[in-house]
N, C-alpha and C positions, 0 to 999 in steps of 0.2 A: 585492750582499748586504752588509749591515752587517758590519763586522769582528767585533763581539762575538757575532752570531748565527752567523757562520761558524766562529768558534772553539768555540762551544758545540756545534754540530753535529759538527764534527771531534772533540772530546773524546768525545761520545757514540758516534760510529763507532768510534773507537779502543777504547772500552771494549767494544763489541760484538765486535770482532775479537778482543781479548784473551780474551774469555769463550768464544770458540769459536762464536759465533752466526754462521751463514752470512750473508754480504752479497753483493750483486751489483754493487758499485762497481768501476769500472775503476781501473787505477793512476793514470791522469791525474786522475780525480775525487777519489780519495783524496788525491793530492798537493795539489790545489786547496784541499782541506778541512783540510790540515795534518796529515794522518794519515800517520805514518811506519811503515814496517816495518823494524825495526832489522836491521842486518847481524849475521850470526852471527860472534862472535869465539871462537875456540877455539885454544889453544895445544897444543904438543907435550906439555907437562906435564899439561894438562887431559885429554888423551887417555889418557895413561898412568894418571892417577888414576881415571878412569872405568873403564878395564879392570880395574885392581886392586881397586877398590871392588866390582865384581861378580864378582871372584875367578875370572877367565879367563886362560889363557895367550894369548899373541898369536895363535897359530894357531887356537884355538877362537873368539876374539874375531873374528878375520877371517871365519870361517865364519858366525857369527851375523850379521855385517854384510854378508855376501855380497861381500867384497873379498878380495884376496890377502894372505897373511901378510907379503909384502914391503911392501905398502902400510902396514899397521899399524906394522911395524918402522920404516919411513921417517918415518912421521908422528910417532912417539914420539921419534925422534932429531932431529926438526926438519928433515929433508932435504926433505920434501915436505908439503904441507898438503892435507887433504881438501877436496873442493869439492861444490857443489851440494846435493843431497838427503842426502848422506853427512854433510855438515857439520851440516845441521839434525837429522838423526837423532842425531849425537853430542851436540848441544845438548840434545835431549830426554832422552837417557840420563844426561846431567849432572844434570838435574832429577829424573829418575825412573829410577834405576838398574835397577829391576825391569821396565822397560818391554818388554823382549825376552825375558823368562823363558820365554814360551811356545815360543820357537824352540829352546830347549834341552830336548828330551824324551828319555825313555828309549826304547830300541828296543822294550821291552814295550808302551809306550804307542803307538808308531808302528804296531805289528803289529796292535793292537786297533782302530785307526781304520778 
């Protein structure tokens, strides 16, 4: 495949992935086309800023994320770093702080469900 065609296809697929359109490419195929899925970079300061932006204590933030309060505290102190899907979830919260508002419901709402 000519390099210019390969680059054009790669850019198109990258655009599809970024816009949320489902694709069925394998990781190997994406790599061959030059499509990169960037690593999630999140710092202790980022985590604290996310939590403060959504105005939650460490313990409530931990419950919303379904992790221990100790984990949140250690992330914010830089002693540990989140991994896997938690890291991605924190990245999503950085972009959209209201993303998990539905997880914080009143007991009146819960009993009506």
